[in-house]
C-alpha positions as CSV (number, residue, x, y, z in Angstrom):
1,X,39.1,126.0,-74.4
2,X,39.7,129.6,-73.5
3,X,38.9,130.8,-77.0
4,X,35.7,128.6,-77.0
5,X,34.7,130.0,-73.7
6,X,35.2,133.6,-74.9
7,X,33.2,132.9,-78.1
8,X,30.4,131.4,-76.0
9,X,30.3,134.5,-73.8
10,X,30.3,136.7,-76.8
11,X,27.3,134.8,-78.3
12,X,25.5,135.0,-75.0
13,X,26.1,138.7,-74.8
14,X,24.8,139.1,-78.3
15,X,21.6,137.1,-77.6
16,X,21.0,139.1,-74.4
17,X,21.5,142.3,-76.3
18,X,19.1,141.3,-79.0
19,X,16.5,140.2,-76.5
20,X,16.6,143.5,-74.7
21,X,16.4,145.4,-77.9
22,X,13.4,143.4,-79.1
23,X,11.6,144.4,-75.9
24,X,12.3,148.1,-76.4
25,X,10.9,150.8,-78.6
26,X,12.3,151.6,-82.0
27,X,14.5,154.5,-80.9
28,X,15.9,153.4,-77.5
29,X,17.2,150.4,-75.6
30,X,15.3,148.7,-72.7
31,X,17.5,150.2,-70.0
32,X,17.0,153.8,-71.1
33,X,13.4,153.1,-71.8
34,X,12.9,151.9,-68.2
35,X,14.5,155.0,-66.9
36,X,12.5,157.2,-69.3
37,X,9.3,155.7,-68.1
38,X,10.3,155.9,-64.5
39,X,11.1,159.5,-64.9
40,X,7.7,160.1,-66.5
41,X,5.9,158.5,-63.6
42,X,8.1,160.3,-61.1
43,X,7.2,163.6,-62.7
44,X,3.5,162.8,-62.6
45,X,3.6,162.0,-59.0
46,X,5.6,165.1,-58.1
47,X,3.1,167.3,-60.0
48,X,0.0,165.6,-58.6
49,X,1.1,164.8,-55.0
50,X,-1.3,166.6,-52.5
51,X,-1.1,164.2,-49.6
52,X,1.0,161.7,-47.8
53,X,-1.6,159.0,-48.4
54,X,-2.1,157.3,-51.7
55,X,-4.3,154.7,-53.4
56,X,-2.8,152.9,-56.4
57,X,-5.5,151.2,-58.5
58,X,-4.3,148.3,-60.5
59,X,-6.2,147.0,-63.5
60,X,-5.2,144.4,-66.0
61,X,-5.6,147.0,-68.7
62,X,-7.1,147.3,-72.2
63,X,-6.6,148.9,-75.6
64,X,-10.3,150.1,-76.1
65,X,-11.2,153.7,-75.8
66,X,-14.4,152.8,-73.9
67,X,-12.2,151.0,-71.3
68,X,-9.9,154.0,-71.0
69,X,-12.9,156.2,-70.2
70,X,-14.2,153.6,-67.7
71,X,-10.8,153.7,-65.9
72,X,-10.9,157.5,-65.9
73,X,-14.4,157.3,-64.3
74,X,-13.1,154.9,-61.6
75,X,-10.2,157.2,-60.8
76,X,-12.6,160.2,-60.6
77,X,-15.0,158.3,-58.3
78,X,-12.2,157.2,-56.0
79,X,-10.9,160.8,-55.7
80,X,-14.4,161.9,-54.9
81,X,-15.0,159.2,-52.3
82,X,-11.6,159.1,-50.7
83,X,-10.9,162.7,-49.7
84,X,-7.4,163.3,-48.6
85,X,-6.0,160.5,-50.7
86,X,-4.0,160.8,-53.9
87,X,-5.2,158.3,-56.5
88,X,-3.3,156.8,-59.4
89,X,-4.0,154.1,-61.9
90,X,-1.7,151.3,-63.1
91,X,-1.9,148.5,-65.7
92,X,-0.4,145.1,-64.9
93,X,-0.4,143.8,-68.5
94,X,2.7,144.6,-70.4
95,X,0.8,143.8,-73.7
96,X,-1.9,146.4,-72.9
97,X,0.7,149.0,-71.9
98,X,2.7,148.5,-75.1
99,X,-0.3,148.4,-77.3
100,X,-1.8,151.5,-75.7
101,X,1.5,153.3,-76.2
102,X,1.6,152.2,-79.8
103,X,-2.0,153.5,-80.4
104,X,-3.8,150.3,-81.0
105,X,-7.5,151.1,-81.8
106,X,-7.2,154.7,-80.5
107,X,-4.7,157.6,-80.1
108,X,-1.5,156.6,-78.2
109,X,-1.8,156.8,-74.5
110,X,0.8,156.1,-71.8
111,X,0.0,153.7,-68.9
112,X,2.6,152.2,-66.6
113,X,3.1,149.1,-64.5
114,X,2.8,148.9,-60.7
115,X,6.6,148.7,-60.3
116,X,7.1,152.1,-61.8
117,X,4.2,153.6,-59.8
118,X,5.4,152.1,-56.5
119,X,8.9,153.3,-57.1
120,X,7.6,156.8,-57.8
121,X,5.3,156.6,-54.8
122,X,8.2,155.6,-52.5
123,X,10.5,158.2,-53.9
124,X,7.8,160.8,-53.2
125,X,7.8,159.8,-49.6
126,X,4.2,158.7,-49.2
127,X,3.6,157.5,-45.6
128,X,0.4,155.3,-46.2
129,X,0.0,153.2,-49.3
130,X,-3.0,151.2,-50.5
131,X,-2.7,149.1,-53.6
132,X,-6.2,148.3,-54.7
133,X,-6.8,145.4,-57.1
134,X,-9.5,146.1,-59.8
135,X,-9.5,142.4,-60.7
136,X,-12.8,140.4,-60.3
137,X,-11.4,137.3,-58.8
138,X,-8.3,136.4,-56.7
139,X,-6.6,134.9,-59.8
140,X,-3.3,135.1,-61.7
141,X,-3.3,138.9,-62.1
142,X,-4.1,139.5,-58.4
143,X,-1.3,137.1,-57.5
144,X,1.2,139.1,-59.6
145,X,0.1,142.4,-57.9
146,X,0.3,141.1,-54.4
147,X,3.1,138.6,-54.5
148,X,5.4,140.2,-57.1
149,X,4.9,144.0,-57.4
150,X,4.0,144.8,-53.8
151,X,6.3,142.3,-52.2
152,X,9.3,143.5,-54.3
153,X,8.4,147.1,-53.2
154,X,8.3,146.0,-49.6
155,X,11.6,144.2,-50.0
156,X,13.2,147.4,-51.6
157,X,14.3,145.1,-54.4
158,X,16.1,147.7,-56.4
159,X,17.5,149.6,-53.4
160,X,15.7,152.8,-54.4
161,X,14.7,153.7,-50.8
162,X,16.6,154.5,-47.6
163,X,16.4,152.2,-44.6
164,X,14.8,155.1,-42.7
165,X,12.0,155.3,-45.3
166,X,11.5,151.5,-45.3
167,X,11.1,151.6,-41.5
168,X,8.6,154.4,-41.8
169,X,6.2,152.4,-44.0
170,X,6.4,149.3,-41.9
171,X,2.7,148.2,-41.4
172,X,1.6,151.2,-43.5
173,X,1.2,149.4,-46.8
174,X,-1.9,147.2,-47.6
175,X,-3.4,145.5,-50.6
176,X,-7.1,145.8,-51.3
177,X,-8.7,142.6,-52.5
178,X,-10.5,141.9,-55.8
179,X,-14.2,142.2,-56.3
180,X,-15.0,138.6,-55.3
181,X,-12.2,137.8,-52.9
182,X,-14.4,135.8,-50.6
183,X,-17.5,133.6,-51.0
184,X,-19.5,136.3,-49.3
185,X,-18.4,138.8,-51.9
186,X,-20.0,136.6,-54.6
187,X,-23.3,136.8,-52.8
188,X,-23.0,140.6,-52.5
189,X,-22.2,140.9,-56.2
190,X,-25.2,138.7,-57.1
191,X,-27.5,140.9,-55.1
192,X,-26.0,144.1,-56.6
193,X,-26.2,142.8,-60.2
194,X,-29.8,141.7,-59.7
195,X,-30.7,145.2,-58.6
196,X,-29.3,146.8,-61.7
197,X,-32.3,148.0,-63.8
198,X,-31.1,146.8,-67.1
199,X,-30.1,143.3,-65.7
200,X,-33.4,143.0,-63.8
201,X,-35.4,143.9,-66.9
202,X,-33.5,141.3,-69.0
203,X,-33.9,138.4,-66.6
204,X,-37.6,139.1,-66.4
205,X,-37.8,138.6,-70.2
206,X,-35.6,135.5,-70.5
207,X,-32.1,134.2,-69.9
208,X,-29.2,136.3,-68.6
209,X,-25.7,134.9,-69.2
210,X,-22.6,136.6,-67.8
211,X,-19.2,136.2,-69.4
212,X,-16.3,136.4,-66.9
213,X,-12.6,135.9,-67.7
214,X,-11.4,133.1,-65.4
215,X,-8.0,131.4,-65.2
216,X,-7.0,128.7,-67.6
217,X,-6.9,125.1,-66.5
218,X,-3.9,124.4,-64.4
219,X,-3.6,128.0,-63.3
220,X,-6.4,128.4,-60.9
221,X,-4.6,130.6,-58.4
222,X,-6.1,130.6,-54.9
223,X,-9.2,128.8,-56.1
224,X,-10.3,132.0,-57.8
225,X,-12.4,130.2,-60.5
226,X,-14.8,128.8,-57.8
227,X,-16.0,132.4,-57.4
228,X,-17.8,132.2,-60.7
229,X,-19.7,129.1,-59.7
230,X,-20.5,130.7,-56.3
231,X,-21.7,133.8,-58.1
232,X,-23.9,131.7,-60.3
233,X,-25.3,129.8,-57.3
234,X,-26.2,133.0,-55.6
235,X,-27.8,134.5,-58.7
236,X,-29.8,131.3,-59.3
237,X,-31.2,131.5,-55.8
238,X,-32.7,134.7,-57.1
239,X,-33.7,133.5,-60.5
240,X,-33.0,130.2,-62.3
241,X,-32.6,132.2,-65.6
242,X,-29.2,133.4,-64.5
243,X,-26.0,131.8,-65.9
244,X,-22.3,132.5,-65.5
245,X,-19.5,131.3,-67.8
246,X,-16.0,132.4,-68.6
247,X,-13.4,132.7,-71.4
248,X,-10.6,130.8,-69.8
249,X,-12.3,128.1,-67.7
250,X,-12.8,124.8,-69.6
251,X,-15.8,123.8,-67.6
252,X,-17.7,127.0,-68.2
253,X,-17.2,127.8,-71.9
254,X,-20.2,128.9,-73.8
255,X,-21.0,125.4,-75.0
256,X,-21.1,124.2,-71.5
257,X,-23.3,127.1,-70.5
258,X,-25.6,126.0,-73.3
259,X,-25.6,122.5,-71.9
260,X,-26.3,124.1,-68.6
261,X,-29.3,125.8,-70.0
262,X,-30.5,122.6,-71.7
263,X,-30.5,120.8,-68.3
264,X,-27.7,118.4,-69.3
265,X,-25.7,119.0,-66.1
266,X,-27.9,117.5,-63.5
267,X,-24.8,116.6,-61.3
268,X,-24.2,120.3,-60.7
269,X,-26.1,121.3,-57.6
270,X,-26.9,124.3,-55.5
271,X,-27.2,122.8,-52.1
272,X,-29.3,119.7,-52.7
273,X,-31.0,121.0,-55.8
274,X,-29.8,120.5,-59.4
275,X,-29.5,123.8,-61.1
276,X,-29.7,122.5,-64.7
277,X,-33.1,123.6,-66.0
278,X,-34.8,122.9,-69.3
279,X,-35.2,125.9,-71.5
280,X,-37.2,125.7,-74.7
281,X,-36.4,128.6,-77.0
282,X,-39.3,130.3,-78.7
283,X,-40.3,133.7,-80.0
284,X,-41.5,134.8,-76.5
285,X,-38.1,134.1,-74.9
286,X,-34.7,135.6,-75.4
287,X,-31.3,135.8,-73.8
288,X,-29.2,138.8,-73.0
289,X,-25.4,138.6,-72.6
290,X,-23.5,140.7,-70.1
291,X,-19.8,141.1,-69.5
292,X,-18.5,140.1,-66.0
293,X,-15.3,142.0,-66.3
294,X,-14.3,145.5,-65.1
295,X,-14.3,146.9,-68.6
296,X,-15.8,146.1,-72.0
297,X,-12.8,145.3,-74.1
298,X,-11.6,142.6,-76.5
299,X,-13.4,139.8,-74.8
300,X,-16.7,141.7,-74.6
301,X,-16.7,142.9,-78.1
302,X,-15.2,139.8,-79.7
303,X,-15.5,136.6,-77.7
304,X,-19.0,137.6,-76.4
305,X,-20.7,139.7,-79.0
306,X,-19.1,139.3,-82.4
307,X,-21.8,138.2,-84.9
308,X,-19.1,137.3,-87.5
309,X,-17.3,134.9,-85.1
310,X,-18.9,131.5,-85.1
311,X,-17.4,130.8,-81.7
312,X,-18.6,134.0,-80.0
313,X,-21.3,133.5,-77.4
314,X,-23.7,135.6,-79.5
315,X,-23.3,133.2,-82.4
316,X,-23.3,130.0,-80.3
317,X,-26.5,131.0,-78.5
318,X,-28.3,132.0,-81.6
319,X,-27.2,128.9,-83.4
320,X,-28.7,126.9,-80.6
321,X,-32.0,128.4,-81.3
322,X,-32.0,131.0,-78.5
323,X,-32.8,134.5,-79.7
324,X,-29.9,136.4,-78.1
325,X,-28.7,139.9,-77.8
326,X,-25.1,140.9,-76.8
327,X,-25.7,144.7,-76.8
328,X,-28.3,146.7,-75.0
329,X,-29.9,150.1,-75.2
330,X,-31.2,150.4,-71.7
331,X,-28.1,151.0,-69.6
332,X,-28.5,154.2,-67.8
333,X,-25.0,154.9,-66.5
334,X,-22.9,155.1,-69.6
335,X,-19.7,157.0,-68.7
336,X,-19.6,159.0,-71.9
337,X,-22.6,159.7,-74.1
338,X,-20.4,159.6,-77.2
339,X,-20.8,155.8,-77.0
340,X,-24.6,156.1,-77.0
341,X,-25.0,157.5,-80.5
342,X,-26.9,154.2,-81.4
343,X,-29.0,151.8,-79.4
344,X,-26.2,149.3,-78.7
345,X,-23.8,149.4,-75.8
346,X,-21.8,146.9,-73.6
347,X,-21.3,148.2,-70.1
348,X,-18.4,146.9,-68.0
349,X,-18.7,146.2,-64.3
350,X,-16.7,149.2,-63.4
351,X,-19.2,151.4,-65.2
352,X,-21.8,150.5,-62.7
353,X,-21.7,152.8,-59.7
354,X,-23.2,150.1,-57.4
355,X,-20.4,147.7,-58.4
356,X,-17.7,150.4,-57.9
357,X,-19.0,150.7,-54.3
358,X,-18.2,147.0,-53.7
359,X,-14.6,147.6,-54.8
360,X,-14.5,150.7,-52.6
361,X,-15.7,148.7,-49.6
362,X,-12.6,146.5,-50.1
363,X,-10.5,149.6,-50.1
364,X,-12.0,150.8,-46.9
365,X,-11.4,147.4,-45.3
366,X,-7.7,147.7,-46.5
367,X,-7.4,151.2,-45.0
368,X,-8.7,149.9,-41.7
369,X,-5.7,147.5,-41.6
370,X,-3.1,150.3,-41.8
371,X,-1.0,150.5,-38.7
372,X,-2.0,147.0,-37.6
373,X,-0.3,143.6,-37.8
374,X,-2.6,142.9,-40.8
375,X,-0.7,145.4,-42.8
376,X,2.6,144.5,-44.6
377,X,5.9,144.6,-42.8
378,X,9.3,145.5,-44.3
379,X,12.4,143.3,-43.7
380,X,14.2,146.3,-42.2
381,X,11.9,146.2,-39.2
382,X,11.4,142.4,-38.9
383,X,12.3,141.1,-35.4
384,X,15.5,139.2,-35.2
385,X,15.4,135.4,-34.7
């Protein structure tokens, strides 16, 4: 029995070792990689620290150069708007981090997860910390940021910080909410999008359909998916030619949006009014697709606009007899003109300065909570029972 037990332990150790190795780079193991990445972030923070106040922006991530440039624009805008605050950017997606590091689509670039950044921020002694979500809805990714990364930091999970430091940041850490955290945010976003010159021009000519991401069925964290329906309702109060669908919500796939357009969903109401409307495609009408995500990445260029994919929204809409465009040439705020060499472009939400202001409003609301009981507490200062 003792020999069998020892053999089992050996097998388990081998499996664990293989697992860790599979998750590492080609030239190092996972433990040293973790330390290497942590040291890299520590050095970045040490070299860039100018203040005792910091804003950590957290995006899902991407592997598209246009998306990288969009994130750079967001960081630059935050630095300009929040004087006296240091600003850093984190990716929450391990896949995006690894693929960016491997150089998928573009030259290799290093991004790091919120755990590495928060550890570096704590070690640097920041006294006020705002973690701002760049997600669109309070869904799965926002849950991870708030309930895993930030909570682990506040609990000093790895024992990186002294008790004195943890006491010093009690009620000095807050999380800024996503773009559509509340129903009122959906209304604000609807009004903002309708005032965008390219969107307003498109809806005056025909249908405008937005593609969001969404959470898959069974994983609708915090009821986040309802925000898309609330956004659509608010948009349709402005014009009945607005539609909203997503990638990961079964009830708002492109086919369902098309049913929506054809008036086949009379049970879906805005107040007491059915919002399904009849739309007869003809040469005088058209549809324009817009991405409802912070950046234009894989979903925008593939699921939404790929003419060679029969299941892309572009293909499905055109196959249904609706003359549809997924790119546009009238967007006036392109972050980098190198993407405007032709007439076709897909702007992400974060490229729109008016939409960035909505995220920044959430950051200001978060900052206002610092030092109050609405900020996060650390266990080292929690009152005893």
